[in-house]
A tleap script that builds the chain and sets N, CA, C and O, in Angstrom:
source leaprc.protein.ff14SB
mol = sequence {
  NMET LYS VAL ASN LEU SER ASP GLY GLU TRP
  LYS LEU MET ASN ARG LEU TRP GLU HIE ALA
  PRO MET THR ILE THR GLN LEU THR ALA ALA
  LEU GLN PRO GLU THR GLY TRP GLY LYS HIE
  THR VAL ILE THR MET LEU ALA ARG LEU GLU
  ASP LYS GLY ALA VAL ARG HIE ASP GLY ARG
  THR PRO LYS GLY TYR SER PRO LEU LEU ARG
  ARG GLN ASP ALA ALA ARG GLN GLU THR GLU
  SER PHE LEU GLY LYS VAL TYR GLY GLY ARG
  LEU GLY LEU MET MET SER ALA MET VAL ASP
  SER LYS ALA LEU THR ARG GLN ASP ILE ASP
  GLU LEU THR ALA ILE LEU GLU SER ALA LYS
  GLU GLY CLYS
}
set mol.1.N position { -12.578 -8.341 -5.001 }
set mol.1.CA position { -11.692 -8.132 -3.882 }
set mol.1.C position { -10.562 -7.245 -4.369 }
set mol.1.O position { -9.831 -7.681 -5.259 }
set mol.2.N position { -10.364 -6.068 -3.875 }
set mol.2.CA position { -9.454 -5.136 -4.264 }
set mol.2.C position { -7.978 -5.287 -3.317 }
set mol.2.O position { -7.921 -4.848 -2.169 }
set mol.3.N position { -7.072 -5.823 -3.845 }
set mol.3.CA position { -5.821 -6.170 -2.881 }
set mol.3.C position { -4.514 -5.781 -3.913 }
set mol.3.O position { -4.257 -6.241 -5.026 }
set mol.4.N position { -3.821 -4.797 -3.142 }
set mol.4.CA position { -2.510 -4.169 -3.811 }
set mol.4.C position { -1.468 -5.197 -3.104 }
set mol.4.O position { -1.494 -5.404 -1.890 }
set mol.5.N position { -0.644 -5.753 -3.899 }
set mol.5.CA position { 0.473 -6.614 -3.525 }
set mol.5.C position { 1.698 -5.972 -3.717 }
set mol.5.O position { 1.918 -5.322 -4.739 }
set mol.6.N position { 2.699 -6.129 -2.613 }
set mol.6.CA position { 3.927 -5.524 -2.774 }
set mol.6.C position { 4.797 -6.679 -3.568 }
set mol.6.O position { 4.315 -7.794 -3.765 }
set mol.7.N position { 6.059 -6.332 -3.984 }
set mol.7.CA position { 6.883 -7.167 -4.864 }
set mol.7.C position { 7.075 -8.426 -4.160 }
set mol.7.O position { 7.017 -9.492 -4.773 }
set mol.8.N position { 7.337 -8.357 -2.697 }
set mol.8.CA position { 7.475 -9.647 -1.997 }
set mol.8.C position { 6.245 -10.443 -1.780 }
set mol.8.O position { 6.234 -11.673 -1.715 }
set mol.9.N position { 5.126 -9.608 -1.663 }
set mol.9.CA position { 3.925 -10.319 -1.740 }
set mol.9.C position { 3.540 -11.060 -2.934 }
set mol.9.O position { 2.861 -12.080 -2.815 }
set mol.10.N position { 3.938 -10.609 -4.146 }
set mol.10.CA position { 3.796 -11.290 -5.270 }
set mol.10.C position { 4.538 -12.521 -5.389 }
set mol.10.O position { 4.027 -13.524 -5.887 }
set mol.11.N position { 5.854 -12.485 -4.903 }
set mol.11.CA position { 6.622 -13.636 -4.854 }
set mol.11.C position { 6.119 -14.974 -4.056 }
set mol.11.O position { 6.323 -16.148 -4.364 }
set mol.12.N position { 5.407 -14.449 -2.945 }
set mol.12.CA position { 4.959 -15.521 -1.950 }
set mol.12.C position { 3.510 -16.021 -2.681 }
set mol.12.O position { 3.244 -17.223 -2.695 }
set mol.13.N position { 2.691 -15.138 -3.222 }
set mol.13.CA position { 1.620 -15.608 -3.841 }
set mol.13.C position { 1.878 -16.394 -4.950 }
set mol.13.O position { 1.101 -17.336 -5.106 }
set mol.14.N position { 2.793 -16.252 -5.787 }
set mol.14.CA position { 3.146 -16.993 -7.102 }
set mol.14.C position { 3.288 -18.336 -6.705 }
set mol.14.O position { 2.854 -19.270 -7.380 }
set mol.15.N position { 4.095 -18.514 -5.246 }
set mol.15.CA position { 4.257 -19.859 -4.985 }
set mol.15.C position { 3.015 -20.543 -4.567 }
set mol.15.O position { 2.862 -21.733 -4.843 }
set mol.16.N position { 2.123 -19.879 -3.924 }
set mol.16.CA position { 0.922 -20.397 -3.513 }
set mol.16.C position { -0.006 -20.776 -4.639 }
set mol.16.O position { -0.652 -21.823 -4.588 }
set mol.17.N position { -0.084 -19.920 -5.682 }
set mol.17.CA position { -0.905 -20.144 -6.891 }
set mol.17.C position { -0.257 -21.528 -7.503 }
set mol.17.O position { -1.040 -22.404 -7.869 }
set mol.18.N position { 0.876 -21.695 -7.594 }
set mol.18.CA position { 1.515 -22.837 -8.233 }
set mol.18.C position { 1.336 -24.067 -7.443 }
set mol.18.O position { 1.121 -25.118 -8.048 }
set mol.19.N position { 1.404 -24.050 -6.080 }
set mol.19.CA position { 1.596 -25.431 -5.316 }
set mol.19.C position { 0.717 -25.291 -3.980 }
set mol.19.O position { 1.118 -25.827 -2.946 }
set mol.20.N position { -0.410 -24.611 -4.006 }
set mol.20.CA position { -1.192 -24.609 -2.698 }
set mol.20.C position { -1.996 -25.951 -2.454 }
set mol.20.O position { -2.438 -26.606 -3.398 }
set mol.21.N position { -2.146 -26.290 -1.237 }
set mol.21.CA position { -1.764 -25.475 0.029 }
set mol.21.C position { -0.091 -25.689 0.232 }
set mol.21.O position { 0.524 -26.586 -0.345 }
set mol.22.N position { 0.444 -24.852 1.017 }
set mol.22.CA position { 1.646 -24.796 1.496 }
set mol.22.C position { 1.814 -24.513 2.952 }
set mol.22.O position { 1.087 -23.679 3.491 }
set mol.23.N position { 2.706 -25.140 3.601 }
set mol.23.CA position { 2.959 -24.712 5.046 }
set mol.23.C position { 4.033 -23.617 5.008 }
set mol.23.O position { 4.688 -23.241 4.036 }
set mol.24.N position { 4.067 -23.201 6.241 }
set mol.24.CA position { 5.178 -22.019 6.505 }
set mol.24.C position { 6.550 -22.682 6.263 }
set mol.24.O position { 7.482 -22.008 5.825 }
set mol.25.N position { 6.668 -23.825 6.506 }
set mol.25.CA position { 8.195 -24.331 6.282 }
set mol.25.C position { 8.372 -24.717 4.825 }
set mol.25.O position { 9.476 -24.596 4.294 }
set mol.26.N position { 7.357 -25.161 4.187 }
set mol.26.CA position { 7.443 -25.240 2.719 }
set mol.26.C position { 7.596 -24.019 2.015 }
set mol.26.O position { 8.327 -24.014 1.024 }
set mol.27.N position { 6.992 -22.938 2.391 }
set mol.27.CA position { 7.071 -21.690 1.636 }
set mol.27.C position { 8.432 -21.153 2.085 }
set mol.27.O position { 9.003 -20.555 1.173 }
set mol.28.N position { 9.071 -21.197 3.172 }
set mol.28.CA position { 10.166 -20.694 3.627 }
set mol.28.C position { 11.339 -21.474 2.735 }
set mol.28.O position { 12.189 -20.836 2.114 }
set mol.29.N position { 11.290 -22.805 2.744 }
set mol.29.CA position { 12.305 -23.566 1.764 }
set mol.29.C position { 12.213 -23.236 0.436 }
set mol.29.O position { 13.253 -23.259 -0.222 }
set mol.30.N position { 10.975 -22.872 -0.198 }
set mol.30.CA position { 10.989 -22.552 -1.531 }
set mol.30.C position { 11.273 -21.066 -1.783 }
set mol.30.O position { 11.687 -20.760 -2.901 }
set mol.31.N position { 11.121 -20.256 -0.998 }
set mol.31.CA position { 11.458 -18.625 -1.198 }
set mol.31.C position { 12.805 -18.412 -0.869 }
set mol.31.O position { 13.460 -17.577 -1.494 }
set mol.32.N position { 13.347 -19.142 0.141 }
set mol.32.CA position { 14.624 -18.725 0.801 }
set mol.32.C position { 15.809 -18.669 -0.163 }
set mol.32.O position { 16.654 -17.818 0.117 }
set mol.33.N position { 16.019 -19.392 -1.208 }
set mol.33.CA position { 17.118 -19.347 -2.086 }
set mol.33.C position { 17.033 -18.121 -3.093 }
set mol.33.O position { 18.042 -17.523 -3.467 }
set mol.34.N position { 15.714 -17.787 -3.511 }
set mol.34.CA position { 15.490 -16.498 -4.062 }
set mol.34.C position { 15.428 -15.105 -3.351 }
set mol.34.O position { 15.710 -14.049 -3.919 }
set mol.35.N position { 15.033 -15.213 -2.065 }
set mol.35.CA position { 14.613 -13.964 -1.286 }
set mol.35.C position { 15.655 -13.961 0.014 }
set mol.35.O position { 15.986 -12.887 0.515 }
set mol.36.N position { 16.097 -15.091 0.474 }
set mol.36.CA position { 16.873 -14.987 1.675 }
set mol.36.C position { 16.094 -14.917 2.898 }
set mol.36.O position { 16.658 -14.848 3.991 }
set mol.37.N position { 14.676 -14.933 2.764 }
set mol.37.CA position { 13.709 -14.891 3.856 }
set mol.37.C position { 13.804 -16.065 4.759 }
set mol.37.O position { 13.950 -17.215 4.346 }
set mol.38.N position { 13.712 -15.709 6.084 }
set mol.38.CA position { 13.626 -16.756 7.106 }
set mol.38.C position { 12.147 -16.892 7.456 }
set mol.38.O position { 11.305 -16.171 6.921 }
set mol.39.N position { 11.813 -17.903 8.436 }
set mol.39.CA position { 10.558 -18.405 8.693 }
set mol.39.C position { 9.788 -17.125 9.132 }
set mol.39.O position { 8.654 -16.911 8.705 }
set mol.40.N position { 10.416 -16.280 9.985 }
set mol.40.CA position { 9.652 -14.973 10.563 }
set mol.40.C position { 9.255 -14.166 9.582 }
set mol.40.O position { 8.163 -13.602 9.650 }
set mol.41.N position { 10.026 -14.017 8.618 }
set mol.41.CA position { 9.584 -13.107 7.612 }
set mol.41.C position { 8.432 -13.594 6.702 }
set mol.41.O position { 7.563 -12.838 6.267 }
set mol.42.N position { 8.495 -14.892 6.458 }
set mol.42.CA position { 7.394 -15.619 5.883 }
set mol.42.C position { 6.208 -15.530 6.566 }
set mol.42.O position { 5.165 -15.318 5.949 }
set mol.43.N position { 6.229 -15.683 7.938 }
set mol.43.CA position { 4.994 -15.640 8.908 }
set mol.43.C position { 4.499 -14.111 8.828 }
set mol.43.O position { 3.295 -13.857 8.809 }
set mol.44.N position { 5.380 -13.206 8.786 }
set mol.44.CA position { 4.800 -11.679 8.714 }
set mol.44.C position { 4.156 -11.484 7.365 }
set mol.44.O position { 3.059 -10.928 7.309 }
set mol.45.N position { 4.758 -11.899 6.286 }
set mol.45.CA position { 4.129 -11.779 5.035 }
set mol.45.C position { 2.731 -12.425 4.911 }
set mol.45.O position { 1.748 -11.867 4.424 }
set mol.46.N position { 2.778 -13.814 5.473 }
set mol.46.CA position { 1.255 -14.479 5.486 }
set mol.46.C position { 0.486 -13.676 6.274 }
set mol.46.O position { -0.643 -13.483 5.821 }
set mol.47.N position { 0.773 -13.073 7.452 }
set mol.47.CA position { -0.183 -12.305 8.329 }
set mol.47.C position { -0.755 -11.201 7.466 }
set mol.47.O position { -1.964 -10.970 7.466 }
set mol.48.N position { 0.085 -10.534 6.748 }
set mol.48.CA position { -0.242 -9.435 5.967 }
set mol.48.C position { -1.197 -9.774 4.944 }
set mol.48.O position { -2.241 -9.133 4.816 }
set mol.49.N position { -0.885 -10.772 4.193 }
set mol.49.CA position { -1.801 -11.329 3.190 }
set mol.49.C position { -3.060 -11.894 3.664 }
set mol.49.O position { -4.019 -11.896 2.893 }
set mol.50.N position { -3.186 -12.433 4.986 }
set mol.50.CA position { -4.548 -12.780 5.607 }
set mol.50.C position { -5.261 -11.557 6.004 }
set mol.50.O position { -6.490 -11.605 5.943 }
set mol.51.N position { -4.720 -10.504 6.386 }
set mol.51.CA position { -5.293 -9.235 6.764 }
set mol.51.C position { -5.851 -8.790 5.401 }
set mol.51.O position { -7.018 -8.401 5.387 }
set mol.52.N position { -5.186 -8.803 4.315 }
set mol.52.CA position { -5.778 -8.219 3.110 }
set mol.52.C position { -6.830 -9.147 2.522 }
set mol.52.O position { -7.514 -8.792 1.562 }
set mol.53.N position { -6.948 -10.263 3.066 }
set mol.53.CA position { -7.820 -11.264 2.405 }
set mol.53.C position { -7.457 -11.990 1.179 }
set mol.53.O position { -8.263 -12.519 0.414 }
set mol.54.N position { -6.172 -11.972 1.057 }
set mol.54.CA position { -5.479 -12.663 -0.164 }
set mol.54.C position { -5.386 -14.098 0.172 }
set mol.54.O position { -5.614 -14.878 -0.753 }
set mol.55.N position { -5.089 -14.588 1.338 }
set mol.55.CA position { -4.805 -16.076 1.635 }
set mol.55.C position { -5.635 -16.463 2.767 }
set mol.55.O position { -6.280 -15.594 3.353 }
set mol.56.N position { -5.681 -17.605 3.110 }
set mol.56.CA position { -6.399 -18.330 4.302 }
set mol.56.C position { -5.511 -19.567 4.623 }
set mol.56.O position { -4.797 -20.095 3.770 }
set mol.57.N position { -5.596 -19.962 5.816 }
set mol.57.CA position { -4.996 -21.166 6.240 }
set mol.57.C position { -6.204 -22.140 6.800 }
set mol.57.O position { -7.314 -21.755 7.169 }
set mol.58.N position { -5.726 -23.471 6.772 }
set mol.58.CA position { -6.696 -24.628 6.996 }
set mol.58.C position { -7.002 -24.769 8.435 }
set mol.58.O position { -7.852 -25.593 8.770 }
set mol.59.N position { -6.397 -24.049 9.318 }
set mol.59.CA position { -6.753 -24.413 10.732 }
set mol.59.C position { -5.949 -25.401 11.311 }
set mol.59.O position { -5.822 -25.430 12.535 }
set mol.60.N position { -5.324 -26.308 10.503 }
set mol.60.CA position { -4.711 -27.609 10.976 }
set mol.60.C position { -3.271 -27.090 11.296 }
set mol.60.O position { -2.895 -25.958 10.993 }
set mol.61.N position { -2.479 -28.043 11.950 }
set mol.61.CA position { -1.207 -27.699 12.455 }
set mol.61.C position { -0.384 -28.897 11.816 }
set mol.61.O position { -0.639 -30.037 12.204 }
set mol.62.N position { 0.574 -28.690 10.872 }
set mol.62.CA position { 0.957 -27.339 10.553 }
set mol.62.C position { -0.046 -26.659 9.503 }
set mol.62.O position { -0.638 -27.318 8.649 }
set mol.63.N position { -0.171 -25.342 9.647 }
set mol.63.CA position { -0.951 -24.726 8.892 }
set mol.63.C position { -0.870 -24.715 7.311 }
set mol.63.O position { 0.163 -24.236 6.842 }
set mol.64.N position { -1.786 -25.161 6.472 }
set mol.64.CA position { -1.566 -25.072 5.025 }
set mol.64.C position { -2.195 -23.746 4.467 }
set mol.64.O position { -3.344 -23.405 4.750 }
set mol.65.N position { -1.572 -23.208 3.860 }
set mol.65.CA position { -2.019 -21.803 3.440 }
set mol.65.C position { -2.355 -21.935 1.695 }
set mol.65.O position { -1.688 -22.557 0.868 }
set mol.66.N position { -3.408 -21.261 1.506 }
set mol.66.CA position { -3.996 -21.356 0.175 }
set mol.66.C position { -4.480 -19.914 -0.215 }
set mol.66.O position { -4.911 -19.144 0.643 }
set mol.67.N position { -4.395 -19.594 -1.482 }
set mol.67.CA position { -4.863 -18.287 -2.039 }
set mol.67.C position { -6.354 -18.096 -1.973 }
set mol.67.O position { -7.173 -18.994 -2.171 }
set mol.68.N position { -6.639 -16.811 -1.670 }
set mol.68.CA position { -8.273 -16.563 -1.896 }
set mol.68.C position { -8.280 -15.735 -3.057 }
set mol.68.O position { -9.189 -15.815 -3.883 }
set mol.69.N position { -7.187 -14.832 -3.187 }
set mol.69.CA position { -7.174 -13.959 -4.303 }
set mol.69.C position { -6.755 -14.796 -5.578 }
set mol.69.O position { -5.816 -15.579 -5.430 }
set mol.70.N position { -7.308 -14.713 -6.706 }
set mol.70.CA position { -7.044 -15.281 -8.089 }
set mol.70.C position { -5.916 -14.660 -8.774 }
set mol.70.O position { -5.746 -13.442 -8.829 }
set mol.71.N position { -5.200 -15.482 -9.259 }
set mol.71.CA position { -3.977 -14.682 -9.963 }
set mol.71.C position { -4.484 -13.629 -11.042 }
set mol.71.O position { -4.077 -12.471 -11.140 }
set mol.72.N position { -5.447 -14.242 -11.832 }
set mol.72.CA position { -5.911 -13.185 -12.758 }
set mol.72.C position { -6.580 -11.913 -12.305 }
set mol.72.O position { -6.632 -10.885 -12.980 }
set mol.73.N position { -7.094 -12.079 -11.085 }
set mol.73.CA position { -7.730 -10.851 -10.535 }
set mol.73.C position { -6.560 -10.033 -9.952 }
set mol.73.O position { -6.708 -8.814 -10.041 }
set mol.74.N position { -5.607 -10.401 -9.464 }
set mol.74.CA position { -4.366 -9.621 -9.092 }
set mol.74.C position { -3.646 -9.116 -10.249 }
set mol.74.O position { -3.201 -7.969 -10.252 }
set mol.75.N position { -3.510 -9.891 -11.211 }
set mol.75.CA position { -2.888 -9.308 -12.489 }
set mol.75.C position { -3.605 -8.128 -13.034 }
set mol.75.O position { -3.007 -7.082 -13.284 }
set mol.76.N position { -4.878 -8.282 -13.220 }
set mol.76.CA position { -5.875 -7.170 -13.640 }
set mol.76.C position { -5.601 -5.931 -12.989 }
set mol.76.O position { -5.329 -4.887 -13.582 }
set mol.77.N position { -5.696 -6.103 -11.493 }
set mol.77.CA position { -5.592 -5.019 -10.725 }
set mol.77.C position { -4.330 -4.289 -10.825 }
set mol.77.O position { -4.301 -3.060 -10.897 }
set mol.78.N position { -3.270 -5.038 -10.831 }
set mol.78.CA position { -1.849 -4.602 -11.001 }
set mol.78.C position { -1.696 -3.775 -12.389 }
set mol.78.O position { -1.006 -2.759 -12.466 }
set mol.79.N position { -2.325 -4.255 -13.336 }
set mol.79.CA position { -2.245 -3.602 -14.725 }
set mol.79.C position { -3.109 -2.377 -14.741 }
set mol.79.O position { -2.676 -1.393 -15.340 }
set mol.80.N position { -4.295 -2.318 -14.146 }
set mol.80.CA position { -4.910 -1.041 -14.048 }
set mol.80.C position { -4.237 -0.036 -13.088 }
set mol.80.O position { -4.357 1.171 -13.299 }
set mol.81.N position { -3.614 -0.451 -12.163 }
set mol.81.CA position { -2.829 0.503 -11.250 }
set mol.81.C position { -1.655 1.002 -12.046 }
set mol.81.O position { -1.431 2.212 -12.076 }
set mol.82.N position { -0.947 0.216 -12.645 }
set mol.82.CA position { 0.086 0.516 -13.464 }
set mol.82.C position { -0.361 1.520 -14.585 }
set mol.82.O position { 0.245 2.582 -14.723 }
set mol.83.N position { -1.353 1.205 -15.332 }
set mol.83.CA position { -1.739 2.048 -16.505 }
set mol.83.C position { -2.130 3.454 -15.920 }
set mol.83.O position { -1.759 4.508 -16.437 }
set mol.84.N position { -2.967 3.370 -14.717 }
set mol.84.CA position { -3.367 4.688 -14.088 }
set mol.84.C position { -2.145 5.593 -13.738 }
set mol.84.O position { -2.135 6.786 -14.040 }
set mol.85.N position { -1.084 4.959 -13.070 }
set mol.85.CA position { 0.006 5.704 -12.600 }
set mol.85.C position { 0.913 6.173 -13.700 }
set mol.85.O position { 1.273 7.349 -13.650 }
set mol.86.N position { 1.300 5.472 -14.611 }
set mol.86.CA position { 2.133 5.767 -15.537 }
set mol.86.C position { 1.712 6.397 -16.831 }
set mol.86.O position { 2.365 7.305 -17.345 }
set mol.87.N position { 0.576 5.887 -17.371 }
set mol.87.CA position { -0.045 6.393 -18.631 }
set mol.87.C position { -1.286 7.010 -18.300 }
set mol.87.O position { -2.048 7.004 -19.267 }
set mol.88.N position { -1.765 7.548 -17.263 }
set mol.88.CA position { -3.033 8.009 -17.091 }
set mol.88.C position { -4.153 7.296 -17.473 }
set mol.88.O position { -5.159 7.828 -17.943 }
set mol.89.N position { -3.997 5.964 -17.266 }
set mol.89.CA position { -4.898 4.993 -17.876 }
set mol.89.C position { -5.127 4.774 -19.171 }
set mol.89.O position { -5.996 3.981 -19.535 }
set mol.90.N position { -4.427 5.406 -19.951 }
set mol.90.CA position { -4.600 5.294 -21.520 }
set mol.90.C position { -3.463 4.067 -21.913 }
set mol.90.O position { -2.243 4.081 -21.755 }
set mol.91.N position { -4.221 3.155 -22.406 }
set mol.91.CA position { -3.415 2.004 -22.962 }
set mol.91.C position { -2.608 2.395 -24.281 }
set mol.91.O position { -1.451 2.009 -24.445 }
set mol.92.N position { -3.206 3.093 -25.107 }
set mol.92.CA position { -2.738 3.521 -26.362 }
set mol.92.C position { -1.209 4.333 -26.163 }
set mol.92.O position { -0.367 4.305 -27.061 }
set mol.93.N position { -0.999 5.008 -24.942 }
set mol.93.CA position { 0.124 5.646 -24.774 }
set mol.93.C position { 1.153 4.486 -24.438 }
set mol.93.O position { 2.261 4.454 -24.974 }
set mol.94.N position { 0.743 3.571 -23.557 }
set mol.94.CA position { 1.813 2.480 -23.183 }
set mol.94.C position { 2.131 1.848 -24.556 }
set mol.94.O position { 3.321 1.755 -24.858 }
set mol.95.N position { 1.199 1.409 -25.410 }
set mol.95.CA position { 1.402 0.578 -26.555 }
set mol.95.C position { 2.501 1.569 -27.483 }
set mol.95.O position { 3.525 1.061 -27.940 }
set mol.96.N position { 2.203 2.898 -27.686 }
set mol.96.CA position { 3.077 3.630 -28.438 }
set mol.96.C position { 4.461 3.784 -27.795 }
set mol.96.O position { 5.418 3.896 -28.562 }
set mol.97.N position { 4.667 3.802 -26.508 }
set mol.97.CA position { 5.932 3.841 -25.906 }
set mol.97.C position { 6.577 2.542 -26.104 }
set mol.97.O position { 7.806 2.577 -26.159 }
set mol.98.N position { 5.947 1.281 -26.234 }
set mol.98.CA position { 6.597 0.174 -26.449 }
set mol.98.C position { 6.997 0.052 -27.678 }
set mol.98.O position { 8.079 -0.495 -27.890 }
set mol.99.N position { 6.244 0.513 -28.691 }
set mol.99.CA position { 6.543 0.383 -30.251 }
set mol.99.C position { 7.836 1.182 -30.375 }
set mol.99.O position { 8.875 0.704 -30.831 }
set mol.100.N position { 7.683 2.565 -29.890 }
set mol.100.CA position { 8.962 3.357 -30.127 }
set mol.100.C position { 10.192 2.817 -29.402 }
set mol.100.O position { 11.279 3.181 -29.850 }
set mol.101.N position { 10.180 2.074 -28.443 }
set mol.101.CA position { 11.289 1.636 -27.685 }
set mol.101.C position { 11.882 0.229 -28.427 }
set mol.101.O position { 12.970 -0.315 -28.239 }
set mol.102.N position { 10.745 -0.179 -29.368 }
set mol.102.CA position { 11.241 -1.403 -30.062 }
set mol.102.C position { 11.108 -2.536 -29.017 }
set mol.102.O position { 11.861 -3.495 -29.192 }
set mol.103.N position { 10.366 -2.573 -28.079 }
set mol.103.CA position { 10.227 -3.631 -27.038 }
set mol.103.C position { 9.325 -4.689 -27.454 }
set mol.103.O position { 9.201 -5.646 -26.690 }
set mol.104.N position { 8.619 -4.669 -28.636 }
set mol.104.CA position { 7.793 -5.650 -28.921 }
set mol.104.C position { 8.385 -6.579 -30.046 }
set mol.104.O position { 8.935 -6.120 -31.047 }
set mol.105.N position { 8.225 -7.936 -29.799 }
set mol.105.CA position { 8.849 -8.914 -30.773 }
set mol.105.C position { 7.687 -9.162 -31.780 }
set mol.105.O position { 6.550 -8.740 -31.573 }
set mol.106.N position { 8.029 -9.842 -32.834 }
set mol.106.CA position { 6.961 -10.304 -33.827 }
set mol.106.C position { 5.880 -10.929 -33.203 }
set mol.106.O position { 4.708 -10.562 -33.288 }
set mol.107.N position { 6.417 -12.130 -32.408 }
set mol.107.CA position { 5.303 -12.770 -31.554 }
set mol.107.C position { 4.429 -12.021 -30.874 }
set mol.107.O position { 3.219 -12.227 -30.957 }
set mol.108.N position { 5.034 -10.918 -30.008 }
set mol.108.CA position { 4.066 -10.089 -29.277 }
set mol.108.C position { 3.047 -9.341 -30.107 }
set mol.108.O position { 1.904 -9.102 -29.717 }
set mol.109.N position { 3.576 -8.966 -31.353 }
set mol.109.CA position { 2.651 -8.126 -32.333 }
set mol.109.C position { 1.631 -9.168 -32.750 }
set mol.109.O position { 0.433 -8.900 -32.667 }
set mol.110.N position { 2.041 -10.321 -33.185 }
set mol.110.CA position { 1.001 -11.294 -33.487 }
set mol.110.C position { -0.102 -11.629 -32.540 }
set mol.110.O position { -1.281 -11.804 -32.849 }
set mol.111.N position { 0.490 -11.705 -31.199 }
set mol.111.CA position { -0.547 -12.003 -30.161 }
set mol.111.C position { -1.469 -11.014 -29.881 }
set mol.111.O position { -2.657 -11.291 -29.716 }
set mol.112.N position { -0.958 -9.669 -29.797 }
set mol.112.CA position { -1.769 -8.488 -29.616 }
set mol.112.C position { -2.712 -8.228 -30.929 }
set mol.112.O position { -3.756 -7.587 -30.810 }
set mol.113.N position { -2.343 -8.692 -32.029 }
set mol.113.CA position { -3.378 -8.523 -33.138 }
set mol.113.C position { -4.350 -9.473 -32.794 }
set mol.113.O position { -5.524 -9.102 -32.762 }
set mol.114.N position { -4.054 -10.668 -32.523 }
set mol.114.CA position { -5.156 -11.562 -32.461 }
set mol.114.C position { -6.212 -11.310 -31.145 }
set mol.114.O position { -7.388 -11.672 -31.129 }
set mol.115.N position { -5.575 -10.675 -30.165 }
set mol.115.CA position { -6.416 -10.246 -29.066 }
set mol.115.C position { -7.143 -9.151 -29.446 }
set mol.115.O position { -8.326 -9.111 -29.109 }
set mol.116.N position { -6.606 -8.137 -30.164 }
set mol.116.CA position { -7.620 -7.025 -30.727 }
set mol.116.C position { -8.613 -7.432 -31.724 }
set mol.116.O position { -9.735 -6.928 -31.773 }
set mol.117.N position { -8.159 -8.430 -32.591 }
set mol.117.CA position { -9.339 -8.859 -33.415 }
set mol.117.C position { -10.445 -9.608 -32.752 }
set mol.117.O position { -11.599 -9.502 -33.170 }
set mol.118.N position { -10.119 -10.406 -31.671 }
set mol.118.CA position { -11.179 -11.013 -31.044 }
set mol.118.C position { -11.976 -9.804 -30.279 }
set mol.118.O position { -13.199 -9.906 -30.378 }
set mol.119.N position { -11.625 -8.970 -29.728 }
set mol.119.CA position { -12.054 -7.811 -29.053 }
set mol.119.C position { -13.078 -7.186 -30.093 }
set mol.119.O position { -14.222 -6.836 -29.803 }
set mol.120.N position { -12.522 -7.103 -31.286 }
set mol.120.CA position { -13.299 -6.266 -32.236 }
set mol.120.C position { -14.665 -7.174 -32.606 }
set mol.120.O position { -15.803 -6.739 -32.778 }
set mol.121.N position { -14.271 -8.374 -32.668 }
set mol.121.CA position { -15.455 -9.309 -33.013 }
set mol.121.C position { -16.606 -9.533 -31.775 }
set mol.121.O position { -17.666 -10.141 -31.923 }
set mol.122.N position { -16.143 -8.903 -30.545 }
set mol.122.CA position { -17.065 -9.055 -29.425 }
set mol.122.C position { -16.877 -10.365 -28.628 }
set mol.122.O position { -17.777 -10.770 -27.893 }
set mol.123.N position { -15.865 -10.939 -28.753 }
set mol.123.CA position { -15.636 -12.282 -28.235 }
set mol.123.C position { -15.035 -12.173 -26.760 }
set mol.123.O position { -14.763 -13.193 -26.127 }
savepdb mol mol.pdb
quit
């Protein structure tokens, strides 16, 4: 399923990925300190996410919402979209930019090295 999430939708989805199912009241209480959103904003966001096929509700009252979109699928799609827009789909250009800006820590480099070694071995 291909779903593009706005920044606000990411915030709501992160709550659901961590604590689903959640009611509108629970989501509003959880998101309000960070976003300032009221109940009607949360309802609107949930309706959009339902239309996109990213969440569903259980049909009970109060409705409990759960994600249909998996976090790793959303992250992969976001990464592919970002790479395509900013670096023309070329991961090497992004890594070069990160190295040039000294954005990578030693831990980041070790982690990336392990990932690349695993990919080289076909795992």
